[in-house]
C-alpha positions in Angstrom: 0.0 0.0 0.0 1.4 3.4 -0.9 2.1 6.1 1.6 -0.5 8.4 0.0 -3.2 5.7 0.1 -2.4 5.2 3.8 -2.6 8.9 4.6 -6.0 9.0 2.8 -7.3 5.9 4.6 -6.3 7.3 8.0 -8.1 10.5 7.2 -11.1 8.5 6.4 -10.8 6.6 9.7 -10.6 9.9 11.6 -13.6 11.4 9.8 -15.6 8.1 10.3 -14.9 8.1 14.0 -16.0 11.7 14.3 -19.3 10.9 12.5 -19.9 7.7 14.5 -19.4 9.6 17.8 -22.3 12.0 16.7 -24.6 9.1 15.9 -23.9 6.5 18.6 -22.7 6.0 22.1 -19.1 5.0 22.9 -19.6 1.2 23.3 -21.5 1.1 20.0 -18.7 3.1 18.3 -16.1 0.7 19.6 -18.1 -2.3 18.6 -18.3 -0.9 15.0 -14.5 -0.1 15.0 -13.8 -3.7 16.1 -15.7 -5.3 13.2 -13.5 -7.2 10.8 -10.3 -6.5 12.8 -7.5 -8.6 14.0 -7.0 -10.1 10.6 -3.7 -8.4 9.9 -0.2 -9.1 11.0 1.4 -6.7 13.5 3.9 -4.5 11.7 5.8 -2.0 13.8 6.9 0.2 10.9 3.4 0.5 9.5 1.9 1.2 12.9 4.4 3.9 13.6 3.5 5.5 10.2 -0.2 5.3 11.0 0.3 7.0 14.3 2.1 9.8 12.5 -0.8 10.1 10.0 -3.5 10.2 12.7 -1.5 12.9 14.6 -1.1 14.8 11.3 -4.9 14.8 10.6 -5.7 15.8 14.2 -3.2 18.7 13.9 -4.9 19.9 10.8 -8.5 19.4 12.1 -8.4 19.4 16.0 -11.2 17.5 17.7 -11.3 19.5 20.9 -9.6 22.6 22.2 -8.7 20.7 25.4 -7.0 17.9 23.5 -7.3 15.2 20.8 -6.7 12.1 23.0 -10.3 10.8 22.6 -10.4 10.8 18.8 -6.8 9.9 18.6 -7.2 6.8 20.7 -10.4 5.7 18.9 -8.7 6.2 15.5 -5.6 4.4 16.6 -7.7 1.6 18.1 -9.2 0.9 14.6 -5.8 1.1 12.9 -4.1 -1.1 15.5 -6.8 -3.7 15.5 -6.8 -3.9 11.7 -3.1 -4.7 11.9 -3.7 -7.4 14.4 -2.6 -5.7 17.6 -5.0 -6.7 20.4 -5.0 -3.2 22.0 -7.5 -2.1 24.7 -9.1 1.3 24.7 -9.3 3.1 28.0 -11.0 6.3 29.4 -10.0 7.6 32.7 -10.4 10.5 35.1 -8.3 12.3 37.7 -9.0 15.1 40.0 -7.0 18.3 39.5 -7.0 21.1 42.1 -10.2 22.6 40.7 -11.8 20.1 38.4 -12.0 16.6 37.0 -9.8 15.9 34.0 -10.3 13.1 31.5 -8.0 11.2 29.2 -8.2 8.3 26.6 -5.4 6.0 25.7 -4.6 2.5 24.4 -2.7 -0.3 26.0 -1.1 -3.5 24.7 -0.3 -6.1 27.3 -1.0 -3.6 30.1 1.6 -1.1 28.6 0.8 2.2 26.9 0.5 1.8 23.2 1.9 4.8 21.3 1.0 7.1 24.1 3.0 10.3 24.2 4.4 10.4 27.7 3.6 8.6 31.0 0.7 11.0 32.2 -1.9 8.2 31.4 -0.7 6.5 34.6 -2.2 9.3 36.7 -5.8 8.5 35.6 -8.2 6.1 37.1 -9.8 3.9 34.5 -13.5 4.4 34.2 -14.1 2.4 31.0 -12.2 -0.2 29.0 -13.0 -1.9 25.7 -12.9 -4.8 25.3 -13.9 -5.0 28.9 -12.7 -8.6 29.4 -9.1 -7.5 28.9 -7.8 -5.3 31.8 -5.1 -2.8 30.8 -3.6 -2.5 34.2 -4.1 -4.6 37.3 -3.9 -1.5 39.5 -6.8 0.1 37.8 -10.5 -0.6 37.8 -12.2 -1.6 34.6 -15.9 -0.9 34.1 -17.5 -1.9 30.9 
């Protein structure tokens, strides 16, 4: 697959996830993103390129002024699962001095998967998908 085709397909994934989030709840979106996945063979070089393309699209068209982690994680979830990576999607919260803060990220074998930095570890997991795979034994999974 050529580089330009991958860039286009990743843009399509990002756009599709945005639309799905407007039409469905999170578990339904994740179920749709999981359809026909896990058929590929994990390829680190391809996954690294896909991460870069997702980040590129989100830089061009930001999802939220507070951050892109939610759309980024959902888009990477789709890409990773298509390549055969059994990643787990997580949402979590933490209390700042004045408010609650949220974050979304992926794990693979209980380790962060293409997460920029260790800040995900400060969040308490409130939702994981698939729920039968726990991303961290120190965190609670609801799903």
